[in-house]
All heavy atoms as a GROMACS GRO file, in nm:
protein
  638
    1MET      N    1   9.606  12.797  10.226
    1MET     CA    2   9.530  12.746  10.115
    1MET      C    3   9.450  12.870  10.043
    1MET      O    4   9.357  12.917  10.108
    1MET     CB    5   9.446  12.630  10.144
    1MET     CG    6   9.332  12.595  10.050
    1MET     SD    7   9.234  12.450  10.098
    1MET     CE    8   9.199  12.470  10.274
    2ASP      N    9   9.474  12.905   9.923
    2ASP     CA   10   9.406  13.010   9.851
    2ASP      C   11   9.268  12.947   9.817
    2ASP      O   12   9.259  12.834   9.760
    2ASP     CB   13   9.472  13.053   9.728
    2ASP     CG   14   9.581  13.157   9.749
    2ASP    OD1   15   9.585  13.211   9.864
    2ASP    OD2   16   9.661  13.198   9.669
    3THR      N   17   9.170  13.038   9.827
    3THR     CA   18   9.035  13.002   9.780
    3THR      C   19   8.985  13.106   9.687
    3THR      O   20   9.037  13.218   9.681
    3THR     CB   21   8.933  12.987   9.894
    3THR    OG1   22   8.923  13.111   9.969
    3THR    CG2   23   8.986  12.886   9.997
    4ARG      N   24   8.892  13.056   9.604
    4ARG     CA   25   8.836  13.150   9.504
    4ARG      C   26   8.680  13.155   9.535
    4ARG      O   27   8.616  13.050   9.572
    4ARG     CB   28   8.848  13.103   9.360
    4ARG     CG   29   8.988  13.078   9.323
    4ARG     CD   30   9.067  13.179   9.249
    4ARG     NE   31   8.995  13.255   9.150
    4ARG     CZ   32   9.010  13.250   9.023
    4ARG    NH1   33   9.096  13.147   8.972
    4ARG    NH2   34   8.942  13.322   8.936
    5ILE      N   35   8.619  13.268   9.509
    5ILE     CA   36   8.471  13.281   9.507
    5ILE      C   37   8.428  13.251   9.368
    5ILE      O   38   8.484  13.297   9.271
    5ILE     CB   39   8.436  13.430   9.558
    5ILE    CG1   40   8.476  13.454   9.700
    5ILE    CG2   41   8.290  13.436   9.541
    5ILE    CD1   42   8.466  13.597   9.735
    6ALA      N   43   8.326  13.171   9.362
    6ALA     CA   44   8.278  13.126   9.231
    6ALA      C   45   8.129  13.111   9.240
    6ALA      O   46   8.074  13.090   9.344
    6ALA     CB   47   8.339  12.996   9.190
    7LEU      N   48   8.073  13.123   9.125
    7LEU     CA   49   7.927  13.088   9.111
    7LEU      C   50   7.906  12.974   9.009
    7LEU      O   51   7.953  12.982   8.896
    7LEU     CB   52   7.853  13.217   9.068
    7LEU     CG   53   7.695  13.196   9.038
    7LEU    CD1   54   7.633  13.177   9.169
    7LEU    CD2   55   7.643  13.324   8.972
    8ILE      N   56   7.844  12.870   9.049
    8ILE     CA   57   7.814  12.761   8.959
    8ILE      C   58   7.656  12.762   8.923
    8ILE      O   59   7.576  12.770   9.001
    8ILE     CB   60   7.830  12.613   9.042
    8ILE    CG1   61   7.981  12.610   9.085
    8ILE    CG2   62   7.806  12.498   8.940
    8ILE    CD1   63   8.017  12.490   9.173
    9GLY      N   64   7.639  12.786   8.787
    9GLY     CA   65   7.499  12.790   8.739
    9GLY      C   66   7.468  12.652   8.683
    9GLY      O   67   7.536  12.593   8.621
   10ILE      N   68   7.356  12.608   8.738
   10ILE     CA   69   7.309  12.469   8.705
   10ILE      C   70   7.165  12.469   8.644
   10ILE      O   71   7.073  12.546   8.685
   10ILE     CB   72   7.302  12.387   8.830
   10ILE    CG1   73   7.436  12.390   8.905
   10ILE    CG2   74   7.256  12.249   8.807
   10ILE    CD1   75   7.441  12.342   9.040
   11ILE      N   76   7.150  12.399   8.535
   11ILE     CA   77   7.018  12.387   8.464
   11ILE      C   78   6.987  12.237   8.480
   11ILE      O   79   7.060  12.153   8.429
   11ILE     CB   80   7.018  12.429   8.310
   11ILE    CG1   81   7.068  12.563   8.298
   11ILE    CG2   82   6.881  12.411   8.259
   11ILE    CD1   83   6.973  12.676   8.342
   12VAL      N   84   6.872  12.206   8.541
   12VAL     CA   85   6.822  12.067   8.559
   12VAL      C   86   6.711  12.039   8.465
   12VAL      O   87   6.604  12.104   8.471
   12VAL     CB   88   6.780  12.050   8.708
   12VAL    CG1   89   6.728  11.900   8.722
   12VAL    CG2   90   6.883  12.080   8.807
   13GLU      N   91   6.727  11.962   8.364
   13GLU     CA   92   6.626  11.915   8.270
   13GLU      C   93   6.575  11.780   8.306
   13GLU      O   94   6.473  11.740   8.253
   13GLU     CB   95   6.688  11.925   8.136
   13GLU     CG   96   6.732  12.060   8.083
   13GLU     CD   97   6.796  12.056   7.950
   13GLU    OE1   98   6.836  11.947   7.899
   13GLU    OE2   99   6.834  12.169   7.899
   14ASN      N  100   6.652  11.704   8.379
   14ASN     CA  101   6.614  11.568   8.413
   14ASN      C  102   6.592  11.563   8.574
   14ASN      O  103   6.692  11.541   8.633
   14ASN     CB  104   6.715  11.465   8.366
   14ASN     CG  105   6.692  11.327   8.409
   14ASN    OD1  106   6.577  11.301   8.462
   14ASN    ND2  107   6.789  11.245   8.407
   15THR      N  108   6.474  11.571   8.623
   15THR     CA  109   6.443  11.556   8.760
   15THR      C  110   6.487  11.433   8.823
   15THR      O  111   6.500  11.427   8.954
   15THR     CB  112   6.304  11.598   8.791
   15THR    OG1  113   6.222  11.506   8.725
   15THR    CG2  114   6.266  11.739   8.750
   16GLU      N  115   6.516  11.334   8.747
   16GLU     CA  116   6.557  11.201   8.814
   16GLU      C  117   6.699  11.210   8.860
   16GLU      O  118   6.737  11.132   8.943
   16GLU     CB  119   6.549  11.094   8.705
   16GLU     CG  120   6.406  11.056   8.667
   16GLU     CD  121   6.394  10.948   8.561
   16GLU    OE1  122   6.503  10.881   8.533
   16GLU    OE2  123   6.277  10.923   8.524
   17ALA      N  124   6.770  11.314   8.811
   17ALA     CA  125   6.907  11.320   8.860
   17ALA      C  126   6.920  11.419   8.982
   17ALA      O  127   7.030  11.447   9.036
   17ALA     CB  128   6.994  11.382   8.753
   18VAL      N  129   6.812  11.478   9.029
   18VAL     CA  130   6.812  11.569   9.147
   18VAL      C  131   6.859  11.506   9.272
   18VAL      O  132   6.940  11.575   9.348
   18VAL     CB  133   6.672  11.636   9.165
   18VAL    CG1  134   6.663  11.710   9.294
   18VAL    CG2  135   6.635  11.726   9.049
   19GLU      N  136   6.836  11.387   9.293
   19GLU     CA  137   6.884  11.321   9.422
   19GLU      C  138   7.034  11.303   9.426
   19GLU      O  139   7.106  11.345   9.520
   19GLU     CB  140   6.830  11.175   9.432
   19GLU     CG  141   6.860  11.112   9.563
   19GLU     CD  142   6.789  10.978   9.573
   19GLU    OE1  143   6.685  10.956   9.518
   19GLU    OE2  144   6.848  10.890   9.651
   20GLU      N  145   7.097  11.272   9.305
   20GLU     CA  146   7.238  11.270   9.300
   20GLU      C  147   7.297  11.416   9.306
   20GLU      O  148   7.407  11.429   9.375
   20GLU     CB  149   7.289  11.214   9.176
   20GLU     CG  150   7.434  11.189   9.158
   20GLU     CD  151   7.505  11.105   9.257
   20GLU    OE1  152   7.440  11.022   9.328
   20GLU    OE2  153   7.629  11.105   9.266
   21LEU      N  154   7.239  11.502   9.245
   21LEU     CA  155   7.291  11.649   9.259
   21LEU      C  156   7.281  11.692   9.391
   21LEU      O  157   7.381  11.752   9.449
   21LEU     CB  158   7.189  11.745   9.182
   21LEU     CG  159   7.212  11.892   9.189
   21LEU    CD1  160   7.358  11.934   9.144
   21LEU    CD2  161   7.109  11.970   9.104
   22ASN      N  162   7.178  11.666   9.475
   22ASN     CA  163   7.169  11.717   9.612
   22ASN      C  164   7.272  11.639   9.703
   22ASN      O  165   7.334  11.699   9.788
   22ASN     CB  166   7.031  11.694   9.674
   22ASN     CG  167   6.935  11.789   9.621
   22ASN    OD1  168   6.965  11.913   9.600
   22ASN    ND2  169   6.804  11.751   9.606
   23ARG      N  170   7.305  11.511   9.667
   23ARG     CA  171   7.422  11.442   9.725
   23ARG      C  172   7.547  11.510   9.714
   23ARG      O  173   7.625  11.533   9.807
   23ARG     CB  174   7.420  11.298   9.685
   23ARG     CG  175   7.515  11.208   9.772
   23ARG     CD  176   7.544  11.083   9.700
   23ARG     NE  177   7.624  11.093   9.579
   23ARG     CZ  178   7.747  11.135   9.572
   23ARG    NH1  179   7.824  11.162   9.689
   23ARG    NH2  180   7.813  11.136   9.455
   24LEU      N  181   7.572  11.546   9.598
   24LEU     CA  182   7.698  11.624   9.566
   24LEU      C  183   7.704  11.752   9.635
   24LEU      O  184   7.816  11.791   9.702
   24LEU     CB  185   7.714  11.641   9.412
   24LEU     CG  186   7.760  11.526   9.329
   24LEU    CD1  187   7.752  11.546   9.188
   24LEU    CD2  188   7.900  11.481   9.370
   25LEU      N  189   7.590  11.835   9.634
   25LEU     CA  190   7.593  11.962   9.702
   25LEU      C  191   7.614  11.944   9.847
   25LEU      O  192   7.681  12.023   9.919
   25LEU     CB  193   7.475  12.036   9.666
   25LEU     CG  194   7.461  12.086   9.520
   25LEU    CD1  195   7.322  12.144   9.496
   25LEU    CD2  196   7.560  12.167   9.474
   26HIS      N  197   7.551  11.836   9.906
   26HIS     CA  198   7.571  11.803  10.048
   26HIS      C  199   7.716  11.782  10.072
   26HIS      O  200   7.777  11.817  10.175
   26HIS     CB  201   7.476  11.696  10.096
   26HIS     CG  202   7.492  11.660  10.239
   26HIS    ND1  203   7.441  11.740  10.346
   26HIS    CD2  204   7.558  11.560  10.299
   26HIS    CE1  205   7.473  11.684  10.449
   26HIS    NE2  206   7.538  11.570  10.437
   27GLU      N  207   7.776  11.686   9.997
   27GLU     CA  208   7.922  11.654  10.008
   27GLU      C  209   8.013  11.766  10.011
   27GLU      O  210   8.103  11.763  10.087
   27GLU     CB  211   7.956  11.560   9.892
   27GLU     CG  212   8.097  11.503   9.898
   27GLU     CD  213   8.120  11.416   9.782
   27GLU    OE1  214   8.039  11.340   9.728
   27GLU    OE2  215   8.244  11.408   9.736
   28TYR      N  216   7.981  11.875   9.938
   28TYR     CA  217   8.063  11.993   9.917
   28TYR      C  218   8.008  12.100  10.002
   28TYR      O  219   8.056  12.223   9.986
   28TYR     CB  220   8.079  12.028   9.781
   28TYR     CG  221   8.175  11.944   9.697
   28TYR    CD1  222   8.130  11.824   9.637
   28TYR    CD2  223   8.310  11.972   9.681
   28TYR    CE1  224   8.212  11.735   9.570
   28TYR    CE2  225   8.392  11.887   9.608
   28TYR     CZ  226   8.341  11.776   9.552
   28TYR     OH  227   8.426  11.702   9.480
   29GLY      N  228   7.919  12.076  10.092
   29GLY     CA  229   7.849  12.167  10.175
   29GLY      C  230   7.936  12.271  10.248
   29GLY      O  231   7.887  12.390  10.274
   30GLY      N  232   8.050  12.231  10.294
   30GLY     CA  233   8.130  12.316  10.367
   30GLY      C  234   8.194  12.436  10.290
   30GLY      O  235   8.244  12.528  10.353
   31TYR      N  236   8.187  12.426  10.159
   31TYR     CA  237   8.235  12.539  10.072
   31TYR      C  238   8.129  12.618  10.028
   31TYR      O  239   8.157  12.729   9.965
   31TYR     CB  240   8.304  12.474   9.951
   31TYR     CG  241   8.428  12.391   9.985
   31TYR    CD1  242   8.418  12.242   9.980
   31TYR    CD2  243   8.543  12.447  10.032
   31TYR    CE1  244   8.528  12.175  10.004
   31TYR    CE2  245   8.657  12.372  10.059
   31TYR     CZ  246   8.648  12.233  10.054
   31TYR     OH  247   8.766  12.161  10.088
   32ILE      N  248   7.999  12.577  10.044
   32ILE     CA  249   7.888  12.649   9.981
   32ILE      C  250   7.848  12.772  10.075
   32ILE      O  251   7.834  12.769  10.196
   32ILE     CB  252   7.769  12.560   9.964
   32ILE    CG1  253   7.798  12.456   9.859
   32ILE    CG2  254   7.649  12.643   9.924
   32ILE    CD1  255   7.687  12.352   9.828
   33ILE      N  256   7.849  12.891  10.009
   33ILE     CA  257   7.811  13.018  10.070
   33ILE      C  258   7.663  13.023  10.073
   33ILE      O  259   7.599  13.068  10.176
   33ILE     CB  260   7.870  13.144  10.006
   33ILE    CG1  261   8.019  13.140  10.001
   33ILE    CG2  262   7.828  13.265  10.070
   33ILE    CD1  263   8.080  13.229   9.902
   34GLY      N  264   7.592  13.005   9.961
   34GLY     CA  265   7.452  13.009   9.951
   34GLY      C  266   7.401  12.942   9.822
   34GLY      O  267   7.484  12.915   9.731
   35ARG      N  268   7.275  12.922   9.818
   35ARG     CA  269   7.212  12.852   9.702
   35ARG      C  270   7.081  12.905   9.681
   35ARG      O  271   7.006  12.933   9.776
   35ARG     CB  272   7.207  12.710   9.745
   35ARG     CG  273   7.131  12.617   9.660
   35ARG     CD  274   7.133  12.474   9.706
   35ARG     NE  275   7.042  12.390   9.630
   35ARG     CZ  276   7.027  12.254   9.645
   35ARG    NH1  277   7.094  12.202   9.748
   35ARG    NH2  278   6.938  12.194   9.574
   36MET      N  279   7.040  12.921   9.552
   36MET     CA  280   6.914  12.967   9.514
   36MET      C  281   6.856  12.883   9.395
   36MET      O  282   6.932  12.850   9.301
   36MET     CB  283   6.917  13.104   9.466
   36MET     CG  284   6.785  13.166   9.424
   36MET     SD  285   6.789  13.332   9.363
   36MET     CE  286   6.888  13.324   9.217
   37GLY      N  287   6.736  12.834   9.408
   37GLY     CA  288   6.670  12.753   9.314
   37GLY      C  289   6.554  12.817   9.264
   37GLY      O  290   6.472  12.867   9.338
   38ILE      N  291   6.526  12.806   9.128
   38ILE     CA  292   6.415  12.866   9.056
   38ILE      C  293   6.360  12.757   8.973
   38ILE      O  294   6.405  12.714   8.873
   38ILE     CB  295   6.446  12.991   8.978
   38ILE    CG1  296   6.524  13.087   9.059
   38ILE    CG2  297   6.320  13.050   8.918
   38ILE    CD1  298   6.579  13.199   8.978
   39PRO      N  299   6.226  12.715   9.013
   39PRO     CA  300   6.153  12.625   8.921
   39PRO      C  301   6.099  12.701   8.800
   39PRO      O  302   6.015  12.798   8.823
   39PRO     CB  303   6.054  12.563   9.011
   39PRO     CG  304   6.037  12.652   9.121
   39PRO     CD  305   6.154  12.737   9.132
   40TYR      N  306   6.129  12.655   8.687
   40TYR     CA  307   6.072  12.731   8.563
   40TYR      C  308   5.970  12.633   8.507
   40TYR      O  309   6.001  12.555   8.412
   40TYR     CB  310   6.184  12.774   8.469
   40TYR     CG  311   6.137  12.853   8.357
   40TYR    CD1  312   6.003  12.915   8.334
   40TYR    CD2  313   6.235  12.883   8.255
   40TYR    CE1  314   5.980  12.986   8.235
   40TYR    CE2  315   6.202  12.967   8.148
   40TYR     CZ  316   6.068  13.011   8.142
   40TYR     OH  317   6.035  13.105   8.028
   41ARG      N  318   5.852  12.628   8.572
   41ARG     CA  319   5.755  12.532   8.541
   41ARG      C  320   5.712  12.535   8.382
   41ARG      O  321   5.676  12.422   8.317
   41ARG     CB  322   5.632  12.547   8.623
   41ARG     CG  323   5.664  12.507   8.761
   41ARG     CD  324   5.547  12.522   8.853
   41ARG     NE  325   5.582  12.498   8.991
   41ARG     CZ  326   5.625  12.596   9.079
   41ARG    NH1  327   5.646  12.725   9.035
   41ARG    NH2  328   5.657  12.567   9.205
   42GLU      N  329   5.696  12.655   8.325
   42GLU     CA  330   5.658  12.656   8.186
   42GLU      C  331   5.751  12.585   8.091
   42GLU      O  332   5.709  12.533   7.988
   42GLU     CB  333   5.647  12.807   8.147
   42GLU     CG  334   5.527  12.886   8.206
   42GLU     CD  335   5.570  12.943   8.357
   42GLU    OE1  336   5.703  12.939   8.382
   42GLU    OE2  337   5.487  12.973   8.426
   43ARG      N  338   5.873  12.585   8.123
   43ARG     CA  339   5.981  12.514   8.029
   43ARG      C  340   6.022  12.382   8.095
   43ARG      O  341   6.105  12.313   8.046
   43ARG     CB  342   6.101  12.604   8.022
   43ARG     CG  343   6.074  12.738   7.957
   43ARG     CD  344   6.024  12.728   7.812
   43ARG     NE  345   6.142  12.684   7.729
   43ARG     CZ  346   6.225  12.764   7.663
   43ARG    NH1  347   6.202  12.891   7.658
   43ARG    NH2  348   6.321  12.720   7.582
   44LYS      N  349   5.968  12.348   8.215
   44LYS     CA  350   5.986  12.215   8.281
   44LYS      C  351   6.140  12.200   8.310
   44LYS      O  352   6.196  12.093   8.294
   44LYS     CB  353   5.942  12.096   8.191
   44LYS     CG  354   5.785  12.113   8.181
   44LYS     CD  355   5.741  11.984   8.111
   44LYS     CE  356   5.584  12.000   8.104
   44LYS     NZ  357   5.520  11.925   8.003
   45VAL      N  358   6.215  12.304   8.357
   45VAL     CA  359   6.350  12.295   8.409
   45VAL      C  360   6.354  12.375   8.536
   45VAL      O  361   6.266  12.441   8.582
   45VAL     CB  362   6.446  12.368   8.306
   45VAL    CG1  363   6.450  12.296   8.168
   45VAL    CG2  364   6.417  12.523   8.292
   46ASN      N  365   6.464  12.337   8.608
   46ASN     CA  366   6.500  12.418   8.738
   46ASN      C  367   6.634  12.473   8.720
   46ASN      O  368   6.726  12.423   8.659
   46ASN     CB  369   6.509  12.310   8.852
   46ASN     CG  370   6.374  12.244   8.877
   46ASN    OD1  371   6.279  12.319   8.918
   46ASN    ND2  372   6.351  12.123   8.856
   47ILE      N  373   6.643  12.605   8.761
   47ILE     CA  374   6.759  12.684   8.753
   47ILE      C  375   6.815  12.700   8.886
   47ILE      O  376   6.751  12.742   8.983
   47ILE     CB  377   6.733  12.821   8.692
   47ILE    CG1  378   6.666  12.797   8.551
   47ILE    CG2  379   6.861  12.897   8.669
   47ILE    CD1  380   6.594  12.908   8.499
   48ILE      N  381   6.944  12.656   8.907
   48ILE     CA  382   7.004  12.671   9.047
   48ILE      C  383   7.134  12.754   9.041
   48ILE      O  384   7.217  12.715   8.948
   48ILE     CB  385   7.033  12.529   9.096
   48ILE    CG1  386   6.902  12.450   9.103
   48ILE    CG2  387   7.096  12.534   9.234
   48ILE    CD1  388   6.922  12.304   9.131
   49SER      N  389   7.148  12.842   9.129
   49SER     CA  390   7.287  12.904   9.136
   49SER      C  391   7.345  12.862   9.281
   49SER      O  392   7.275  12.879   9.375
   49SER     CB  393   7.283  13.057   9.134
   49SER     OG  394   7.166  13.108   9.108
   50VAL      N  395   7.475  12.826   9.273
   50VAL     CA  396   7.540  12.791   9.395
   50VAL      C  397   7.666  12.875   9.407
   50VAL      O  398   7.758  12.873   9.329
   50VAL     CB  399   7.576  12.640   9.395
   50VAL    CG1  400   7.644  12.607   9.530
   50VAL    CG2  401   7.451  12.556   9.370
   51ALA      N  402   7.668  12.964   9.518
   51ALA     CA  403   7.792  13.039   9.541
   51ALA      C  404   7.886  12.959   9.633
   51ALA      O  405   7.839  12.910   9.731
   51ALA     CB  406   7.751  13.179   9.604
   52VAL      N  407   8.003  12.957   9.597
   52VAL     CA  408   8.112  12.878   9.678
   52VAL      C  409   8.235  12.969   9.698
   52VAL      O  410   8.264  13.060   9.622
   52VAL     CB  411   8.146  12.748   9.604
   52VAL    CG1  412   8.034  12.651   9.598
   52VAL    CG2  413   8.218  12.779   9.470
   53ASP      N  414   8.303  12.932   9.806
   53ASP     CA  415   8.426  12.987   9.841
   53ASP      C  416   8.524  12.862   9.865
   53ASP      O  417   8.518  12.801   9.976
   53ASP     CB  418   8.426  13.082   9.966
   53ASP     CG  419   8.554  13.152   9.986
   53ASP    OD1  420   8.653  13.131   9.916
   53ASP    OD2  421   8.550  13.232  10.078
   54ALA      N  422   8.608  12.828   9.774
   54ALA     CA  423   8.684  12.700   9.781
   54ALA      C  424   8.802  12.710   9.696
   54ALA      O  425   8.814  12.798   9.605
   54ALA     CB  426   8.599  12.588   9.740
   55PRO      N  427   8.905  12.630   9.723
   55PRO     CA  428   9.011  12.611   9.626
   55PRO      C  429   8.970  12.586   9.489
   55PRO      O  430   8.871  12.522   9.475
   55PRO     CB  431   9.097  12.502   9.689
   55PRO     CG  432   9.057  12.485   9.824
   55PRO     CD  433   8.910  12.526   9.836
   56GLN      N  434   9.039  12.648   9.396
   56GLN     CA  435   8.998  12.632   9.256
   56GLN      C  436   8.973  12.480   9.206
   56GLN      O  437   8.880  12.446   9.147
   56GLN     CB  438   9.095  12.688   9.159
   56GLN     CG  439   9.038  12.695   9.012
   56GLN     CD  440   9.107  12.800   8.928
   56GLN    OE1  441   9.180  12.887   8.980
   56GLN    NE2  442   9.086  12.780   8.796
   57ASP      N  443   9.060  12.393   9.254
   57ASP     CA  444   9.054  12.249   9.224
   57ASP      C  445   8.919  12.197   9.277
   57ASP      O  446   8.855  12.103   9.217
   57ASP     CB  447   9.179  12.163   9.256
   57ASP     CG  448   9.195  12.170   9.403
   57ASP    OD1  449   9.167  12.265   9.470
   57ASP    OD2  450   9.264  12.070   9.457
   58VAL      N  451   8.877  12.231   9.394
   58VAL     CA  452   8.762  12.184   9.460
   58VAL      C  453   8.638  12.234   9.380
   58VAL      O  454   8.539  12.157   9.358
   58VAL     CB  455   8.746  12.222   9.598
   58VAL    CG1  456   8.619  12.191   9.660
   58VAL    CG2  457   8.858  12.157   9.684
   59VAL      N  458   8.636  12.355   9.340
   59VAL     CA  459   8.523  12.418   9.258
   59VAL      C  460   8.518  12.347   9.126
   59VAL      O  461   8.410  12.308   9.080
   59VAL     CB  462   8.546  12.570   9.241
   59VAL    CG1  463   8.434  12.623   9.144
   59VAL    CG2  464   8.558  12.641   9.366
   60SER      N  465   8.637  12.327   9.067
   60SER     CA  466   8.631  12.251   8.933
   60SER      C  467   8.590  12.113   8.944
   60SER      O  468   8.512  12.063   8.866
   60SER     CB  469   8.780  12.243   8.872
   60SER     OG  470   8.811  12.378   8.835
   61ALA      N  471   8.625  12.039   9.058
   61ALA     CA  472   8.582  11.898   9.075
   61ALA      C  473   8.427  11.899   9.094
   61ALA      O  474   8.351  11.816   9.037
   61ALA     CB  475   8.649  11.846   9.197
   62LEU      N  476   8.377  11.987   9.177
   62LEU     CA  477   8.226  11.986   9.189
   62LEU      C  478   8.154  12.019   9.068
   62LEU      O  479   8.060  11.953   9.033
   62LEU     CB  480   8.189  12.095   9.314
   62LEU     CG  481   8.044  12.116   9.328
   62LEU    CD1  482   7.975  11.984   9.372
   62LEU    CD2  483   8.025  12.223   9.434
   63SER      N  484   8.196  12.126   8.997
   63SER     CA  485   8.128  12.163   8.866
   63SER      C  486   8.136  12.050   8.768
   63SER      O  487   8.041  12.014   8.707
   63SER     CB  488   8.193  12.288   8.821
   63SER     OG  489   8.133  12.324   8.698
   64GLY      N  490   8.258  11.981   8.764
   64GLY     CA  491   8.265  11.871   8.668
   64GLY      C  492   8.172  11.753   8.711
   64GLY      O  493   8.116  11.697   8.622
   65LYS      N  494   8.174  11.718   8.835
   65LYS     CA  495   8.084  11.614   8.871
   65LYS      C  496   7.927  11.639   8.844
   65LYS      O  497   7.858  11.555   8.799
   65LYS     CB  498   8.100  11.575   9.021
   65LYS     CG  499   8.238  11.508   9.049
   65LYS     CD  500   8.255  11.496   9.208
   65LYS     CE  501   8.388  11.437   9.234
   65LYS     NZ  502   8.409  11.422   9.381
   66ILE      N  503   7.896  11.767   8.868
   66ILE     CA  504   7.758  11.811   8.837
   66ILE      C  505   7.727  11.790   8.698
   66ILE      O  506   7.632  11.741   8.657
   66ILE     CB  507   7.735  11.948   8.890
   66ILE    CG1  508   7.727  11.950   9.048
   66ILE    CG2  509   7.590  12.001   8.842
   66ILE    CD1  510   7.720  12.090   9.111
   67GLY      N  511   7.823  11.842   8.609
   67GLY     CA  512   7.798  11.859   8.468
   67GLY      C  513   7.796  11.715   8.407
   67GLY      O  514   7.749  11.697   8.295
   68ARG      N  515   7.855  11.609   8.472
   68ARG     CA  516   7.842  11.474   8.419
   68ARG      C  517   7.714  11.405   8.454
   68ARG      O  518   7.688  11.299   8.399
   68ARG     CB  519   7.963  11.393   8.468
   68ARG     CG  520   8.100  11.424   8.401
   68ARG     CD  521   8.208  11.335   8.440
   68ARG     NE  522   8.255  11.339   8.573
   68ARG     CZ  523   8.340  11.430   8.618
   68ARG    NH1  524   8.393  11.520   8.544
   68ARG    NH2  525   8.378  11.420   8.749
   69LEU      N  526   7.631  11.473   8.540
   69LEU     CA  527   7.503  11.401   8.568
   69LEU      C  528   7.414  11.418   8.440
   69LEU      O  529   7.417  11.517   8.375
   69LEU     CB  530   7.433  11.474   8.683
   69LEU     CG  531   7.511  11.458   8.816
   69LEU    CD1  532   7.438  11.544   8.926
   69LEU    CD2  533   7.526  11.313   8.859
   70ARG      N  534   7.342  11.308   8.408
   70ARG     CA  535   7.260  11.300   8.290
   70ARG      C  536   7.146  11.405   8.302
   70ARG      O  537   7.072  11.402   8.399
   70ARG     CB  538   7.203  11.171   8.273
   70ARG     CG  539   7.116  11.159   8.144
   70ARG     CD  540   7.064  11.017   8.131
   70ARG     NE  541   7.056  10.990   7.985
   70ARG     CZ  542   7.118  10.894   7.915
   70ARG    NH1  543   7.199  10.820   7.983
   70ARG    NH2  544   7.107  10.885   7.792
   71GLY      N  545   7.131  11.486   8.200
   71GLY     CA  546   7.024  11.595   8.205
   71GLY      C  547   7.045  11.711   8.283
   71GLY      O  548   6.955  11.790   8.311
   72ILE      N  549   7.168  11.734   8.327
   72ILE     CA  550   7.209  11.851   8.401
   72ILE      C  551   7.325  11.917   8.332
   72ILE      O  552   7.429  11.856   8.297
   72ILE     CB  553   7.248  11.817   8.546
   72ILE    CG1  554   7.127  11.757   8.617
   72ILE    CG2  555   7.304  11.930   8.627
   72ILE    CD1  556   7.147  11.725   8.767
   73THR      N  557   7.319  12.053   8.329
   73THR     CA  558   7.436  12.138   8.274
   73THR      C  559   7.480  12.225   8.378
   73THR      O  560   7.397  12.293   8.451
   73THR     CB  561   7.382  12.222   8.158
   73THR    OG1  562   7.313  12.131   8.052
   73THR    CG2  563   7.488  12.292   8.082
   74ALA      N  564   7.608  12.246   8.389
   74ALA     CA  565   7.675  12.324   8.481
   74ALA      C  566   7.784  12.410   8.421
   74ALA      O  567   7.858  12.356   8.346
   74ALA     CB  568   7.724  12.244   8.604
   75LYS      N  569   7.788  12.542   8.457
   75LYS     CA  570   7.904  12.622   8.416
   75LYS      C  571   7.933  12.717   8.540
   75LYS      O  572   7.858  12.750   8.634
   75LYS     CB  573   7.855  12.721   8.304
   75LYS     CG  574   7.808  12.652   8.182
   75LYS     CD  575   7.919  12.591   8.110
   75LYS     CE  576   7.878  12.526   7.983
   75LYS     NZ  577   7.974  12.444   7.922
   76THR      N  578   8.067  12.742   8.540
   76THR     CA  579   8.120  12.813   8.657
   76THR      C  580   8.182  12.944   8.618
   76THR      O  581   8.247  12.957   8.518
   76THR     CB  582   8.234  12.730   8.723
   76THR    OG1  583   8.176  12.604   8.758
   76THR    CG2  584   8.290  12.800   8.855
   77VAL      N  585   8.153  13.049   8.698
   77VAL     CA  586   8.216  13.181   8.678
   77VAL      C  587   8.298  13.206   8.808
   77VAL      O  588   8.254  13.193   8.916
   77VAL     CB  589   8.109  13.291   8.666
   77VAL    CG1  590   8.162  13.429   8.657
   77VAL    CG2  591   8.008  13.256   8.550
   78TYR      N  592   8.427  13.255   8.796
   78TYR     CA  593   8.511  13.271   8.902
   78TYR      C  594   8.531  13.428   8.917
   78TYR      O  595   8.541  13.506   8.836
   78TYR     CB  596   8.653  13.214   8.871
   78TYR     CG  597   8.660  13.070   8.886
   78TYR    CD1  598   8.650  13.005   8.762
   78TYR    CD2  599   8.679  12.996   8.997
   78TYR    CE1  600   8.638  12.849   8.757
   78TYR    CE2  601   8.685  12.854   8.994
   78TYR     CZ  602   8.666  12.792   8.882
   78TYR     OH  603   8.669  12.654   8.882
   79SER      N  604   8.544  13.461   9.047
   79SER     CA  605   8.580  13.604   9.089
   79SER      C  606   8.727  13.615   9.083
   79SER      O  607   8.800  13.521   9.091
   79SER     CB  608   8.524  13.625   9.233
   79SER     OG  609   8.583  13.743   9.286
   80LYS      N  610   8.772  13.735   9.059
   80LYS     CA  611   8.908  13.761   9.057
   80LYS      C  612   8.956  13.773   9.208
   80LYS      O  613   9.088  13.763   9.233
   80LYS     CB  614   8.942  13.892   8.996
   80LYS     CG  615   8.921  13.880   8.838
   80LYS     CD  616   8.948  14.013   8.775
   80LYS     CE  617   8.909  13.984   8.625
   80LYS     NZ  618   8.922  14.107   8.551
   81VAL      N  619   8.880  13.778   9.311
   81VAL     CA  620   8.910  13.782   9.450
   81VAL      C  621   8.966  13.647   9.491
   81VAL      O  622   8.905  13.545   9.469
   81VAL     CB  623   8.794  13.823   9.534
   81VAL    CG1  624   8.820  13.821   9.676
   81VAL    CG2  625   8.734  13.958   9.490
   82LYS      N  626   9.083  13.650   9.558
   82LYS     CA  627   9.144  13.526   9.605
   82LYS      C  628   9.157  13.550   9.764
   82LYS      O  629   9.174  13.664   9.811
   82LYS     CB  630   9.278  13.500   9.548
   82LYS     CG  631   9.276  13.461   9.407
   82LYS     CD  632   9.409  13.422   9.353
   82LYS     CE  633   9.397  13.376   9.209
   82LYS     NZ  634   9.527  13.339   9.155
   83GLY      N  635   9.152  13.450   9.837
   83GLY     CA  636   9.156  13.462   9.979
   83GLY      C  637   9.253  13.359  10.041
   83GLY      O  638   9.291  13.260   9.983
   0.00000   0.00000   0.00000
């Protein structure tokens, strides 16, 4: 199974959706390499980067599910490295 390294950038504007976001990240936890969160208090948002190594369809599914959460935006960048 080929996997891709990807970075999912997440902006959280609605803190009420954080519980569902964390549930999704936990569900896909086996693919997560690392995660970094930055609270930007002045603008009342949270910025999260999640590095993953997973099949492209898994990365797309996770990013899509995150992006459908109300008040959360997600974009994905893929590496050219395949494994």
